[in-house]
N, C-alpha and C positions, 0 to 999 in steps of 0.2 A: 442586381445592383452591387455596388461596392460595399464592403464592410471591413472593419479592422478588429482583430482579436489579439490581445497581448497575453502570452502564455509564459509563465515563469515557474521554474522548478529548482529545488535544492535537494541534493542527495548527500547524506552523511553516513559513513560506515565506520565501525570501530570493532577491532578484534581484542577481546579480553585475553584470549590465548588462542592456540591453534585449533581448539575444539569448540570454542564459544565465541560467536560474533553477533553483532547487532547492526541493522541498517534501517535508515529512515529516509523516506522520500516525501517531500511536501511540494504540492503544486497549486498554483493559483492561476485563474484565467478571468478575463473580462467578458467572455462570451455571454454569460448569463448573470449579470449583477454581481460580479466578482466571486465566483464559486471558489471554494478552497477545499483541498483534500489532503489527507496524510495517510501514509502507510508505514507501519512500524513492524519490523520482523526480527525475531530472535532465533538464531540457529545454533543447535547443539549437536555436534557430531560425537555419538557415543561409541562408535566403532567404524572402521573403514566402510564407506558407501552406505552408512546408516545414520540418519539424521532425524531430529525432532525440530519442527518449526512451530513457533508461536507467532501468529500474525494478527495484527489489529489494524483495521481500516476505519477511518473517520472522514466524513465528507458531506458536502452539500450538493444536491442536484435540484433541478427545477423542473416542475411539471407545469404546463400551461393548459388551463381549461379553456382559455380564450387567448387569442394572439395578444401579446403585450401585457398579459396578466399572469406572470409566473408565480407559482406557489413553491416556497422553499421547503424542501424535504431533507431533513438531516438523517444520514445513515451511519450506523455503527455496526461493524462486523468483527467478530472474534473467531479465529479458527486455529485448530491444532492439526498439524499434518505430520505423519510419521512415515519415513521411508526406511526400509530394512532390506539388506542384502542377504540372500539365502546362501550365497556361495561359501564354501568352507574356508575357514581362516587357516593360514599356514605359512 
């Protein structure tokens, strides 16, 4: 059958300086009772090709035990990722 889904997203980025920046992505859709999610990322470059990322995700997803009866599940995730270049500096 036919169906319609509206999907909207907003992305905002800000650089505090050339070593520290933040970005946010917010998305909403009408596929499952207007689910909403957000991703916030902070990136610090402490030397060339070496970064620390702090990432926070927040969102809703829906699980259906029976068709037409979704259960709202709120998810939150926090992660820290480090990339490090072993190449000699020079």
